[in-house]
N, CA, C, O and CB atoms as a CASP TS submission, in Angstrom:
PFRMAT TS
TARGET T0000
AUTHOR 0000-0000-0000
METHOD Language model
MODEL 1
PARENT N/A
ATOM      1  N   MET     1       0.843  -1.180   0.000  1.00  0.00           N
ATOM      2  CA  MET     1       0.000   0.000   0.000  1.00  0.00           C
ATOM      3  C   MET     1       0.888   1.242   0.000  1.00  0.00           C
ATOM      4  O   MET     1       1.881   1.298   0.725  1.00  0.00           O
ATOM      5  CB  MET     1      -0.959  -0.002   1.220  1.00  0.00           C
ATOM      6  N   ILE     2       0.536   2.221  -0.799  1.00  0.00           N
ATOM      7  CA  ILE     2       1.319   3.438  -0.899  1.00  0.00           C
ATOM      8  C   ILE     2       0.733   4.483   0.048  1.00  0.00           C
ATOM      9  O   ILE     2      -0.465   4.766   0.022  1.00  0.00           O
ATOM     10  CB  ILE     2       1.347   3.962  -2.360  1.00  0.00           C
ATOM     11  N   PHE     3       1.600   5.045   0.880  1.00  0.00           N
ATOM     12  CA  PHE     3       1.174   6.103   1.777  1.00  0.00           C
ATOM     13  C   PHE     3       1.654   7.429   1.228  1.00  0.00           C
ATOM     14  O   PHE     3       2.832   7.593   0.911  1.00  0.00           O
ATOM     15  CB  PHE     3       1.703   5.872   3.208  1.00  0.00           C
ATOM     16  N   MET     4       0.745   8.366   1.118  1.00  0.00           N
ATOM     17  CA  MET     4       1.086   9.662   0.565  1.00  0.00           C
ATOM     18  C   MET     4       1.465  10.615   1.689  1.00  0.00           C
ATOM     19  O   MET     4       0.843  10.618   2.752  1.00  0.00           O
ATOM     20  CB  MET     4      -0.082  10.229  -0.261  1.00  0.00           C
ATOM     21  N   LYS     5       2.476  11.410   1.448  1.00  0.00           N
ATOM     22  CA  LYS     5       2.948  12.386   2.414  1.00  0.00           C
ATOM     23  C   LYS     5       1.980  13.566   2.445  1.00  0.00           C
ATOM     24  O   LYS     5       1.538  14.047   1.401  1.00  0.00           O
ATOM     25  CB  LYS     5       4.387  12.855   2.070  1.00  0.00           C
ATOM     26  N   ILE     6       1.657  14.023   3.646  1.00  0.00           N
ATOM     27  CA  ILE     6       0.786  15.181   3.781  1.00  0.00           C
ATOM     28  C   ILE     6       1.547  16.412   3.303  1.00  0.00           C
ATOM     29  O   ILE     6       2.619  16.726   3.820  1.00  0.00           O
ATOM     30  CB  ILE     6       0.298  15.357   5.255  1.00  0.00           C
ATOM     31  N   ASN     7       0.987  17.104   2.316  1.00  0.00           N
ATOM     32  CA  ASN     7       1.657  18.268   1.765  1.00  0.00           C
ATOM     33  C   ASN     7       0.729  19.476   1.648  1.00  0.00           C
ATOM     34  O   ASN     7       1.019  20.420   0.913  1.00  0.00           O
ATOM     35  CB  ASN     7       2.231  17.933   0.413  1.00  0.00           C
ATOM     36  N   MET     8      -0.396  19.440   2.383  1.00  0.00           N
ATOM     37  CA  MET     8      -1.323  20.562   2.363  1.00  0.00           C
ATOM     38  C   MET     8      -1.588  21.042   3.775  1.00  0.00           C
ATOM     39  O   MET     8      -1.816  20.243   4.683  1.00  0.00           O
ATOM     40  CB  MET     8      -2.636  20.175   1.674  1.00  0.00           C
ATOM     41  N   GLY     9      -1.556  22.352   3.952  1.00  0.00           N
ATOM     42  CA  GLY     9      -1.855  22.954   5.234  1.00  0.00           C
ATOM     43  C   GLY     9      -3.360  23.033   5.461  1.00  0.00           C
ATOM     44  O   GLY     9      -4.149  22.752   4.559  1.00  0.00           O
ATOM     45  N   ILE    10      -3.746  23.414   6.668  1.00  0.00           N
ATOM     46  CA  ILE    10      -5.161  23.497   7.040  1.00  0.00           C
ATOM     47  C   ILE    10      -5.940  24.479   6.146  1.00  0.00           C
ATOM     48  O   ILE    10      -7.030  24.130   5.691  1.00  0.00           O
ATOM     49  CB  ILE    10      -5.288  23.920   8.506  1.00  0.00           C
ATOM     50  N   PRO    11      -5.427  25.691   5.877  1.00  0.00           N
ATOM     51  CA  PRO    11      -6.207  26.594   5.011  1.00  0.00           C
ATOM     52  C   PRO    11      -6.436  26.025   3.609  1.00  0.00           C
ATOM     53  O   PRO    11      -7.530  26.160   3.060  1.00  0.00           O
ATOM     54  CB  PRO    11      -5.501  27.934   4.898  1.00  0.00           C
ATOM     55  N   ASP    12      -5.433  25.401   3.034  1.00  0.00           N
ATOM     56  CA  ASP    12      -5.547  24.805   1.707  1.00  0.00           C
ATOM     57  C   ASP    12      -6.594  23.689   1.707  1.00  0.00           C
ATOM     58  O   ASP    12      -7.406  23.589   0.787  1.00  0.00           O
ATOM     59  CB  ASP    12      -4.182  24.259   1.242  1.00  0.00           C
ATOM     60  N   ARG    13      -6.567  22.864   2.733  1.00  0.00           N
ATOM     61  CA  ARG    13      -7.522  21.771   2.843  1.00  0.00           C
ATOM     62  C   ARG    13      -8.943  22.301   2.993  1.00  0.00           C
ATOM     63  O   ARG    13      -9.874  21.786   2.375  1.00  0.00           O
ATOM     64  CB  ARG    13      -7.167  20.870   4.025  1.00  0.00           C
ATOM     65  N   ALA    14      -9.104  23.340   3.823  1.00  0.00           N
ATOM     66  CA  ALA    14     -10.431  23.915   4.055  1.00  0.00           C
ATOM     67  C   ALA    14     -11.005  24.521   2.778  1.00  0.00           C
ATOM     68  O   ALA    14     -12.190  24.351   2.489  1.00  0.00           O
ATOM     69  CB  ALA    14     -10.366  24.978   5.153  1.00  0.00           C
ATOM     70  N   VAL    15     -10.175  25.224   2.015  1.00  0.00           N
ATOM     71  CA  VAL    15     -10.635  25.821   0.758  1.00  0.00           C
ATOM     72  C   VAL    15     -11.080  24.739  -0.211  1.00  0.00           C
ATOM     73  O   VAL    15     -12.096  24.893  -0.887  1.00  0.00           O
ATOM     74  CB  VAL    15      -9.525  26.680   0.123  1.00  0.00           C
ATOM     75  N   ARG    16     -10.336  23.653  -0.285  1.00  0.00           N
ATOM     76  CA  ARG    16     -10.703  22.564  -1.202  1.00  0.00           C
ATOM     77  C   ARG    16     -12.034  21.919  -0.804  1.00  0.00           C
ATOM     78  O   ARG    16     -12.883  21.666  -1.658  1.00  0.00           O
ATOM     79  CB  ARG    16      -9.593  21.498  -1.232  1.00  0.00           C
ATOM     80  N   VAL    17     -12.211  21.656   0.482  1.00  0.00           N
ATOM     81  CA  VAL    17     -13.458  21.024   0.934  1.00  0.00           C
ATOM     82  C   VAL    17     -14.637  21.971   0.719  1.00  0.00           C
ATOM     83  O   VAL    17     -15.700  21.542   0.269  1.00  0.00           O
ATOM     84  CB  VAL    17     -13.358  20.620   2.430  1.00  0.00           C
ATOM     85  N   LEU    18     -14.461  23.257   1.036  1.00  0.00           N
ATOM     86  CA  LEU    18     -15.540  24.219   0.825  1.00  0.00           C
ATOM     87  C   LEU    18     -15.868  24.379  -0.659  1.00  0.00           C
ATOM     88  O   LEU    18     -17.037  24.506  -1.022  1.00  0.00           O
ATOM     89  CB  LEU    18     -15.163  25.573   1.425  1.00  0.00           C
ATOM     90  N   ALA    19     -14.859  24.374  -1.510  1.00  0.00           N
ATOM     91  CA  ALA    19     -15.096  24.455  -2.956  1.00  0.00           C
ATOM     92  C   ALA    19     -15.861  23.229  -3.441  1.00  0.00           C
ATOM     93  O   ALA    19     -16.753  23.349  -4.281  1.00  0.00           O
ATOM     94  CB  ALA    19     -13.762  24.587  -3.721  1.00  0.00           C
ATOM     95  N   ALA    20     -15.525  22.058  -2.923  1.00  0.00           N
ATOM     96  CA  ALA    20     -16.222  20.831  -3.304  1.00  0.00           C
ATOM     97  C   ALA    20     -17.691  20.891  -2.877  1.00  0.00           C
ATOM     98  O   ALA    20     -18.578  20.478  -3.623  1.00  0.00           O
ATOM     99  CB  ALA    20     -15.533  19.602  -2.676  1.00  0.00           C
ATOM    100  N   ILE    21     -17.934  21.404  -1.687  1.00  0.00           N
ATOM    101  CA  ILE    21     -19.320  21.530  -1.211  1.00  0.00           C
ATOM    102  C   ILE    21     -20.089  22.524  -2.072  1.00  0.00           C
ATOM    103  O   ILE    21     -21.239  22.274  -2.432  1.00  0.00           O
ATOM    104  CB  ILE    21     -19.354  21.973   0.270  1.00  0.00           C
ATOM    105  N   ALA    22     -19.459  23.650  -2.405  1.00  0.00           N
ATOM    106  CA  ALA    22     -20.111  24.656  -3.241  1.00  0.00           C
ATOM    107  C   ALA    22     -20.441  24.090  -4.625  1.00  0.00           C
ATOM    108  O   ALA    22     -21.533  24.326  -5.144  1.00  0.00           O
ATOM    109  CB  ALA    22     -19.215  25.899  -3.375  1.00  0.00           C
ATOM    110  N   ILE    23     -19.527  23.362  -5.214  1.00  0.00           N
ATOM    111  CA  ILE    23     -19.766  22.754  -6.530  1.00  0.00           C
ATOM    112  C   ILE    23     -20.920  21.761  -6.451  1.00  0.00           C
ATOM    113  O   ILE    23     -21.777  21.734  -7.334  1.00  0.00           O
ATOM    114  CB  ILE    23     -18.487  22.049  -7.050  1.00  0.00           C
ATOM    115  N   ALA    24     -20.947  20.942  -5.393  1.00  0.00           N
ATOM    116  CA  ALA    24     -22.019  19.959  -5.232  1.00  0.00           C
ATOM    117  C   ALA    24     -23.374  20.653  -5.086  1.00  0.00           C
ATOM    118  O   ALA    24     -24.361  20.225  -5.685  1.00  0.00           O
ATOM    119  CB  ALA    24     -21.746  19.061  -4.010  1.00  0.00           C
ATOM    120  N   VAL    25     -23.419  21.720  -4.292  1.00  0.00           N
ATOM    121  CA  VAL    25     -24.677  22.454  -4.112  1.00  0.00           C
ATOM    122  C   VAL    25     -25.138  23.054  -5.443  1.00  0.00           C
ATOM    123  O   VAL    25     -26.316  22.966  -5.790  1.00  0.00           O
ATOM    124  CB  VAL    25     -24.509  23.571  -3.047  1.00  0.00           C
ATOM    125  N   LEU    26     -24.210  23.662  -6.185  1.00  0.00           N
ATOM    126  CA  LEU    26     -24.575  24.241  -7.483  1.00  0.00           C
ATOM    127  C   LEU    26     -25.064  23.180  -8.460  1.00  0.00           C
ATOM    128  O   LEU    26     -25.992  23.420  -9.233  1.00  0.00           O
ATOM    129  CB  LEU    26     -23.385  24.982  -8.083  1.00  0.00           C
ATOM    130  N   PHE    27     -24.436  22.001  -8.425  1.00  0.00           N
ATOM    131  CA  PHE    27     -24.839  20.930  -9.342  1.00  0.00           C
ATOM    132  C   PHE    27     -26.222  20.390  -8.981  1.00  0.00           C
ATOM    133  O   PHE    27     -27.084  20.242  -9.847  1.00  0.00           O
ATOM    134  CB  PHE    27     -23.807  19.790  -9.320  1.00  0.00           C
ATOM    135  N   PHE    28     -26.425  20.099  -7.699  1.00  0.00           N
ATOM    136  CA  PHE    28     -27.682  19.460  -7.302  1.00  0.00           C
ATOM    137  C   PHE    28     -28.863  20.423  -7.253  1.00  0.00           C
ATOM    138  O   PHE    28     -30.012  19.985  -7.201  1.00  0.00           O
ATOM    139  CB  PHE    28     -27.517  18.812  -5.958  1.00  0.00           C
ATOM    140  N   THR    29     -28.597  21.733  -7.269  1.00  0.00           N
ATOM    141  CA  THR    29     -29.698  22.693  -7.375  1.00  0.00           C
ATOM    142  C   THR    29     -29.981  23.048  -8.832  1.00  0.00           C
ATOM    143  O   THR    29     -30.923  23.790  -9.112  1.00  0.00           O
ATOM    144  CB  THR    29     -29.377  23.963  -6.579  1.00  0.00           C
ATOM    145  N   GLY    30     -29.186  22.533  -9.755  1.00  0.00           N
ATOM    146  CA  GLY    30     -29.414  22.751 -11.171  1.00  0.00           C
ATOM    147  C   GLY    30     -28.781  24.026 -11.714  1.00  0.00           C
ATOM    148  O   GLY    30     -29.009  24.381 -12.870  1.00  0.00           O
ATOM    149  N   THR    31     -27.996  24.715 -10.907  1.00  0.00           N
ATOM    150  CA  THR    31     -27.343  25.943 -11.364  1.00  0.00           C
ATOM    151  C   THR    31     -26.308  25.635 -12.431  1.00  0.00           C
ATOM    152  O   THR    31     -26.196  26.356 -13.423  1.00  0.00           O
ATOM    153  CB  THR    31     -26.686  26.678 -10.189  1.00  0.00           C
ATOM    154  N   ILE    32     -25.550  24.564 -12.229  1.00  0.00           N
ATOM    155  CA  ILE    32     -24.640  24.084 -13.269  1.00  0.00           C
ATOM    156  C   ILE    32     -25.153  22.720 -13.718  1.00  0.00           C
ATOM    157  O   ILE    32     -25.562  21.900 -12.897  1.00  0.00           O
ATOM    158  CB  ILE    32     -23.146  24.000 -12.749  1.00  0.00           C
ATOM    159  N   SER    33     -25.127  22.486 -15.019  1.00  0.00           N
ATOM    160  CA  SER    33     -25.669  21.222 -15.525  1.00  0.00           C
ATOM    161  C   SER    33     -24.965  20.843 -16.816  1.00  0.00           C
ATOM    162  O   SER    33     -24.069  21.542 -17.286  1.00  0.00           O
ATOM    163  CB  SER    33     -27.196  21.325 -15.753  1.00  0.00           C
ATOM    164  N   GLY    34     -25.381  19.746 -17.363  1.00  0.00           N
ATOM    165  CA  GLY    34     -24.808  19.281 -18.622  1.00  0.00           C
ATOM    166  C   GLY    34     -23.397  18.748 -18.439  1.00  0.00           C
ATOM    167  O   GLY    34     -22.995  18.338 -17.350  1.00  0.00           O
ATOM    168  N   THR    35     -22.661  18.769 -19.539  1.00  0.00           N
ATOM    169  CA  THR    35     -21.300  18.232 -19.528  1.00  0.00           C
ATOM    170  C   THR    35     -20.415  18.984 -18.551  1.00  0.00           C
ATOM    171  O   THR    35     -19.675  18.376 -17.776  1.00  0.00           O
ATOM    172  CB  THR    35     -20.695  18.291 -20.922  1.00  0.00           C
ATOM    173  N   TRP    36     -20.494  20.327 -18.590  1.00  0.00           N
ATOM    174  CA  TRP    36     -19.656  21.111 -17.671  1.00  0.00           C
ATOM    175  C   TRP    36     -20.028  20.849 -16.217  1.00  0.00           C
ATOM    176  O   TRP    36     -19.167  20.881 -15.338  1.00  0.00           O
ATOM    177  CB  TRP    36     -19.784  22.606 -17.976  1.00  0.00           C
ATOM    178  N   GLY    37     -21.284  20.594 -15.968  1.00  0.00           N
ATOM    179  CA  GLY    37     -21.715  20.267 -14.611  1.00  0.00           C
ATOM    180  C   GLY    37     -21.063  18.988 -14.113  1.00  0.00           C
ATOM    181  O   GLY    37     -20.605  18.913 -12.973  1.00  0.00           O
ATOM    182  N   TYR    38     -21.027  17.980 -14.982  1.00  0.00           N
ATOM    183  CA  TYR    38     -20.394  16.716 -14.602  1.00  0.00           C
ATOM    184  C   TYR    38     -18.880  16.855 -14.463  1.00  0.00           C
ATOM    185  O   TYR    38     -18.270  16.236 -13.591  1.00  0.00           O
ATOM    186  CB  TYR    38     -20.720  15.640 -15.628  1.00  0.00           C
ATOM    187  N   VAL    39     -18.286  17.664 -15.318  1.00  0.00           N
ATOM    188  CA  VAL    39     -16.842  17.903 -15.212  1.00  0.00           C
ATOM    189  C   VAL    39     -16.530  18.594 -13.887  1.00  0.00           C
ATOM    190  O   VAL    39     -15.613  18.190 -13.173  1.00  0.00           O
ATOM    191  CB  VAL    39     -16.332  18.761 -16.407  1.00  0.00           C
ATOM    192  N   LEU    40     -17.290  19.632 -13.563  1.00  0.00           N
ATOM    193  CA  LEU    40     -17.075  20.339 -12.301  1.00  0.00           C
ATOM    194  C   LEU    40     -17.372  19.443 -11.099  1.00  0.00           C
ATOM    195  O   LEU    40     -16.699  19.543 -10.073  1.00  0.00           O
ATOM    196  CB  LEU    40     -17.945  21.594 -12.244  1.00  0.00           C
ATOM    197  N   LEU    41     -18.357  18.584 -11.215  1.00  0.00           N
ATOM    198  CA  LEU    41     -18.653  17.648 -10.129  1.00  0.00           C
ATOM    199  C   LEU    41     -17.479  16.700  -9.905  1.00  0.00           C
ATOM    200  O   LEU    41     -17.152  16.372  -8.764  1.00  0.00           O
ATOM    201  CB  LEU    41     -19.934  16.848 -10.436  1.00  0.00           C
ATOM    202  N   GLY    42     -16.844  16.259 -10.990  1.00  0.00           N
ATOM    203  CA  GLY    42     -15.647  15.417 -10.873  1.00  0.00           C
ATOM    204  C   GLY    42     -14.502  16.164 -10.222  1.00  0.00           C
ATOM    205  O   GLY    42     -13.802  15.614  -9.372  1.00  0.00           O
ATOM    206  N   VAL    43     -14.304  17.421 -10.617  1.00  0.00           N
ATOM    207  CA  VAL    43     -13.259  18.249 -10.007  1.00  0.00           C
ATOM    208  C   VAL    43     -13.548  18.441  -8.515  1.00  0.00           C
ATOM    209  O   VAL    43     -12.646  18.378  -7.681  1.00  0.00           O
ATOM    210  CB  VAL    43     -13.159  19.625 -10.723  1.00  0.00           C
ATOM    211  N   GLY    44     -14.809  18.675  -8.203  1.00  0.00           N
ATOM    212  CA  GLY    44     -15.197  18.817  -6.800  1.00  0.00           C
ATOM    213  C   GLY    44     -14.933  17.560  -5.996  1.00  0.00           C
ATOM    214  O   GLY    44     -14.519  17.630  -4.839  1.00  0.00           O
ATOM    215  N   PHE    45     -15.173  16.409  -6.610  1.00  0.00           N
ATOM    216  CA  PHE    45     -14.913  15.141  -5.930  1.00  0.00           C
ATOM    217  C   PHE    45     -13.417  14.978  -5.650  1.00  0.00           C
ATOM    218  O   PHE    45     -13.022  14.527  -4.575  1.00  0.00           O
ATOM    219  CB  PHE    45     -15.433  13.959  -6.775  1.00  0.00           C
ATOM    220  N   ILE    46     -12.596  15.348  -6.626  1.00  0.00           N
ATOM    221  CA  ILE    46     -11.141  15.274  -6.435  1.00  0.00           C
ATOM    222  C   ILE    46     -10.705  16.249  -5.344  1.00  0.00           C
ATOM    223  O   ILE    46      -9.867  15.912  -4.508  1.00  0.00           O
ATOM    224  CB  ILE    46     -10.394  15.583  -7.761  1.00  0.00           C
ATOM    225  N   PHE    47     -11.277  17.465  -5.349  1.00  0.00           N
ATOM    226  CA  PHE    47     -10.971  18.440  -4.296  1.00  0.00           C
ATOM    227  C   PHE    47     -11.342  17.876  -2.923  1.00  0.00           C
ATOM    228  O   PHE    47     -10.592  18.031  -1.959  1.00  0.00           O
ATOM    229  CB  PHE    47     -11.722  19.771  -4.551  1.00  0.00           C
ATOM    230  N   LEU    48     -12.492  17.227  -2.842  1.00  0.00           N
ATOM    231  CA  LEU    48     -12.933  16.659  -1.569  1.00  0.00           C
ATOM    232  C   LEU    48     -11.978  15.569  -1.094  1.00  0.00           C
ATOM    233  O   LEU    48     -11.589  15.549   0.073  1.00  0.00           O
ATOM    234  CB  LEU    48     -14.352  16.096  -1.698  1.00  0.00           C
ATOM    235  N   LEU    49     -11.603  14.670  -1.986  1.00  0.00           N
ATOM    236  CA  LEU    49     -10.690  13.586  -1.608  1.00  0.00           C
ATOM    237  C   LEU    49      -9.326  14.110  -1.166  1.00  0.00           C
ATOM    238  O   LEU    49      -8.796  13.680  -0.141  1.00  0.00           O
ATOM    239  CB  LEU    49     -10.514  12.621  -2.773  1.00  0.00           C
ATOM    240  N   THR    50      -8.759  15.037  -1.937  1.00  0.00           N
ATOM    241  CA  THR    50      -7.438  15.556  -1.583  1.00  0.00           C
ATOM    242  C   THR    50      -7.510  16.421  -0.331  1.00  0.00           C
ATOM    243  O   THR    50      -6.569  16.441   0.463  1.00  0.00           O
ATOM    244  CB  THR    50      -6.850  16.361  -2.745  1.00  0.00           C
ATOM    245  N   GLY    51      -8.614  17.132  -0.149  1.00  0.00           N
ATOM    246  CA  GLY    51      -8.774  17.943   1.052  1.00  0.00           C
ATOM    247  C   GLY    51      -8.875  17.100   2.309  1.00  0.00           C
ATOM    248  O   GLY    51      -8.307  17.455   3.342  1.00  0.00           O
ATOM    249  N   ILE    52      -9.584  15.998   2.234  1.00  0.00           N
ATOM    250  CA  ILE    52      -9.710  15.110   3.396  1.00  0.00           C
ATOM    251  C   ILE    52      -8.398  14.376   3.654  1.00  0.00           C
ATOM    252  O   ILE    52      -7.975  14.236   4.802  1.00  0.00           O
ATOM    253  CB  ILE    52     -10.855  14.095   3.184  1.00  0.00           C
ATOM    254  N   ALA    53      -7.760  13.913   2.595  1.00  0.00           N
ATOM    255  CA  ALA    53      -6.511  13.164   2.739  1.00  0.00           C
ATOM    256  C   ALA    53      -5.347  14.063   3.141  1.00  0.00           C
ATOM    257  O   ALA    53      -4.414  13.610   3.804  1.00  0.00           O
ATOM    258  CB  ALA    53      -6.181  12.448   1.442  1.00  0.00           C
ATOM    259  N   GLY    54      -5.399  15.333   2.744  1.00  0.00           N
ATOM    260  CA  GLY    54      -4.307  16.254   3.064  1.00  0.00           C
ATOM    261  C   GLY    54      -3.107  16.100   2.156  1.00  0.00           C
ATOM    262  O   GLY    54      -2.019  16.590   2.461  1.00  0.00           O
ATOM    263  N   SER    55      -3.303  15.424   1.047  1.00  0.00           N
ATOM    264  CA  SER    55      -2.203  15.187   0.118  1.00  0.00           C
ATOM    265  C   SER    55      -2.675  15.424  -1.314  1.00  0.00           C
ATOM    266  O   SER    55      -3.700  14.894  -1.744  1.00  0.00           O
ATOM    267  CB  SER    55      -1.649  13.752   0.278  1.00  0.00           C
ATOM    268  N   CYS    56      -1.909  16.229  -2.037  1.00  0.00           N
ATOM    269  CA  CYS    56      -2.227  16.514  -3.433  1.00  0.00           C
ATOM    270  C   CYS    56      -1.141  15.902  -4.315  1.00  0.00           C
ATOM    271  O   CYS    56       0.029  16.261  -4.182  1.00  0.00           O
ATOM    272  CB  CYS    56      -2.350  18.054  -3.682  1.00  0.00           C
ATOM    273  N   PRO    57      -1.505  14.987  -5.209  1.00  0.00           N
ATOM    274  CA  PRO    57      -0.506  14.366  -6.076  1.00  0.00           C
ATOM    275  C   PRO    57       0.241  15.378  -6.951  1.00  0.00           C
ATOM    276  O   PRO    57       1.435  15.208  -7.202  1.00  0.00           O
ATOM    277  CB  PRO    57      -1.170  13.334  -6.955  1.00  0.00           C
ATOM    278  N   LEU    58      -0.431  16.410  -7.412  1.00  0.00           N
ATOM    279  CA  LEU    58       0.248  17.424  -8.224  1.00  0.00           C
ATOM    280  C   LEU    58       1.273  18.201  -7.399  1.00  0.00           C
ATOM    281  O   LEU    58       2.337  18.555  -7.905  1.00  0.00           O
ATOM    282  CB  LEU    58      -0.777  18.393  -8.833  1.00  0.00           C
ATOM    283  N   TYR    59       0.958  18.465  -6.133  1.00  0.00           N
ATOM    284  CA  TYR    59       1.932  19.126  -5.262  1.00  0.00           C
ATOM    285  C   TYR    59       3.181  18.248  -5.132  1.00  0.00           C
ATOM    286  O   TYR    59       4.305  18.747  -5.188  1.00  0.00           O
ATOM    287  CB  TYR    59       1.315  19.418  -3.858  1.00  0.00           C
ATOM    288  N   SER    60       2.977  16.947  -4.958  1.00  0.00           N
ATOM    289  CA  SER    60       4.114  16.029  -4.835  1.00  0.00           C
ATOM    290  C   SER    60       4.931  15.997  -6.124  1.00  0.00           C
ATOM    291  O   SER    60       6.161  15.977  -6.087  1.00  0.00           O
ATOM    292  CB  SER    60       3.627  14.613  -4.484  1.00  0.00           C
ATOM    293  N   LEU    61       4.246  15.994  -7.250  1.00  0.00           N
ATOM    294  CA  LEU    61       4.912  15.941  -8.549  1.00  0.00           C
ATOM    295  C   LEU    61       5.829  17.147  -8.763  1.00  0.00           C
ATOM    296  O   LEU    61       6.931  17.012  -9.295  1.00  0.00           O
ATOM    297  CB  LEU    61       3.875  15.871  -9.667  1.00  0.00           C
ATOM    298  N   PHE    62       5.362  18.324  -8.343  1.00  0.00           N
ATOM    299  CA  PHE    62       6.139  19.548  -8.543  1.00  0.00           C
ATOM    300  C   PHE    62       6.955  19.957  -7.316  1.00  0.00           C
ATOM    301  O   PHE    62       7.606  21.002  -7.334  1.00  0.00           O
ATOM    302  CB  PHE    62       5.218  20.671  -8.923  1.00  0.00           C
ATOM    303  N   GLY    63       6.931  19.142  -6.243  1.00  0.00           N
ATOM    304  CA  GLY    63       7.712  19.436  -5.051  1.00  0.00           C
ATOM    305  C   GLY    63       7.196  20.627  -4.269  1.00  0.00           C
ATOM    306  O   GLY    63       7.977  21.345  -3.644  1.00  0.00           O
ATOM    307  N   PHE    64       5.902  20.845  -4.294  1.00  0.00           N
ATOM    308  CA  PHE    64       5.283  21.989  -3.638  1.00  0.00           C
ATOM    309  C   PHE    64       4.588  21.525  -2.372  1.00  0.00           C
ATOM    310  O   PHE    64       4.095  20.398  -2.318  1.00  0.00           O
ATOM    311  CB  PHE    64       4.287  22.699  -4.581  1.00  0.00           C
ATOM    312  N   SER    65       4.538  22.380  -1.343  1.00  0.00           N
ATOM    313  CA  SER    65       3.855  22.038  -0.107  1.00  0.00           C
ATOM    314  C   SER    65       3.328  23.296   0.559  1.00  0.00           C
ATOM    315  O   SER    65       4.018  24.314   0.599  1.00  0.00           O
ATOM    316  CB  SER    65       4.791  21.279   0.840  1.00  0.00           C
ATOM    317  N   THR    66       2.106  23.233   1.084  1.00  0.00           N
ATOM    318  CA  THR    66       1.562  24.324   1.867  1.00  0.00           C
ATOM    319  C   THR    66       1.487  23.950   3.337  1.00  0.00           C
ATOM    320  O   THR    66       0.968  24.705   4.159  1.00  0.00           O
ATOM    321  CB  THR    66       0.189  24.715   1.351  1.00  0.00           C
ATOM    322  N   CYS    67       2.007  22.786   3.652  1.00  0.00           N
ATOM    323  CA  CYS    67       2.022  22.306   5.028  1.00  0.00           C
ATOM    324  C   CYS    67       3.164  23.006   5.774  1.00  0.00           C
ATOM    325  O   CYS    67       4.295  23.034   5.288  1.00  0.00           O
ATOM    326  CB  CYS    67       2.182  20.746   5.082  1.00  0.00           C
ATOM    327  N   PRO    68       2.872  23.569   6.953  1.00  0.00           N
ATOM    328  CA  PRO    68       3.942  24.239   7.695  1.00  0.00           C
ATOM    329  C   PRO    68       5.021  23.249   8.115  1.00  0.00           C
ATOM    330  O   PRO    68       4.737  22.104   8.467  1.00  0.00           O
ATOM    331  CB  PRO    68       3.375  24.949   8.929  1.00  0.00           C
ATOM    332  N   VAL    69       6.251  23.712   8.069  1.00  0.00           N
ATOM    333  CA  VAL    69       7.383  22.870   8.437  1.00  0.00           C
ATOM    334  C   VAL    69       7.509  22.837   9.948  1.00  0.00           C
ATOM    335  O   VAL    69       7.529  23.876  10.609  1.00  0.00           O
ATOM    336  CB  VAL    69       8.693  23.380   7.790  1.00  0.00           C
ATOM    337  N   LYS    70       7.592  21.629  10.484  1.00  0.00           N
ATOM    338  CA  LYS    70       7.773  21.479  11.933  1.00  0.00           C
ATOM    339  C   LYS    70       9.263  21.493  12.223  1.00  0.00           C
ATOM    340  O   LYS    70      10.028  20.704  11.667  1.00  0.00           O
ATOM    341  CB  LYS    70       7.107  20.158  12.467  1.00  0.00           C
ATOM    342  N   LYS    71       9.660  22.392  13.095  1.00  0.00           N
ATOM    343  CA  LYS    71      11.064  22.500  13.443  1.00  0.00           C
ATOM    344  C   LYS    71      11.338  21.709  14.718  1.00  0.00           C
ATOM    345  O   LYS    71      10.577  21.773  15.684  1.00  0.00           O
ATOM    346  CB  LYS    71      11.473  23.977  13.616  1.00  0.00           C
ATOM    347  N   ASN    72      12.426  20.973  14.701  1.00  0.00           N
ATOM    348  CA  ASN    72      12.836  20.223  15.878  1.00  0.00           C
ATOM    349  C   ASN    72      13.532  21.174  16.856  1.00  0.00           C
ATOM    350  O   ASN    72      14.321  22.025  16.446  1.00  0.00           O
ATOM    351  CB  ASN    72      13.773  19.038  15.486  1.00  0.00           C
ATOM    352  N   PRO    73      13.239  21.025  18.132  1.00  0.00           N
ATOM    353  CA  PRO    73      13.918  21.882  19.105  1.00  0.00           C
ATOM    354  C   PRO    73      15.409  21.550  19.157  1.00  0.00           C
ATOM    355  O   PRO    73      15.802  20.392  19.021  1.00  0.00           O
ATOM    356  CB  PRO    73      13.284  21.723  20.505  1.00  0.00           C
ATOM    357  N   VAL    74      16.224  22.568  19.355  1.00  0.00           N
ATOM    358  CA  VAL    74      17.677  22.390  19.435  1.00  0.00           C
ATOM    359  C   VAL    74      18.005  21.807  20.793  1.00  0.00           C
ATOM    360  O   VAL    74      17.532  22.286  21.824  1.00  0.00           O
ATOM    361  CB  VAL    74      18.440  23.738  19.207  1.00  0.00           C
ATOM    362  N   LYS    75      18.828  20.755  20.779  1.00  0.00           N
ATOM    363  CA  LYS    75      19.201  20.107  22.052  1.00  0.00           C
ATOM    364  C   LYS    75      20.572  20.498  22.455  1.00  0.00           C
ATOM    365  O   LYS    75      21.059  20.055  23.496  1.00  0.00           O
ATOM    366  CB  LYS    75      19.113  18.600  21.954  1.00  0.00           C
TER
END
């Protein structure tokens, strides 16, 4: 099993989950529909998964992270 490194901070995760919820609400109320509605619903699903997991594969691919660095105390 592959374990993904957490590379997203709390604000990034919250924005993704809120965006996914907003997309779902717009889709299920009929505001967005058709092909673009399904495409956006898929994007929202990916945002939800990555937001909950705290890991974005594209961030890993490009070596990017919004997760704060934990510093070890000096001994």
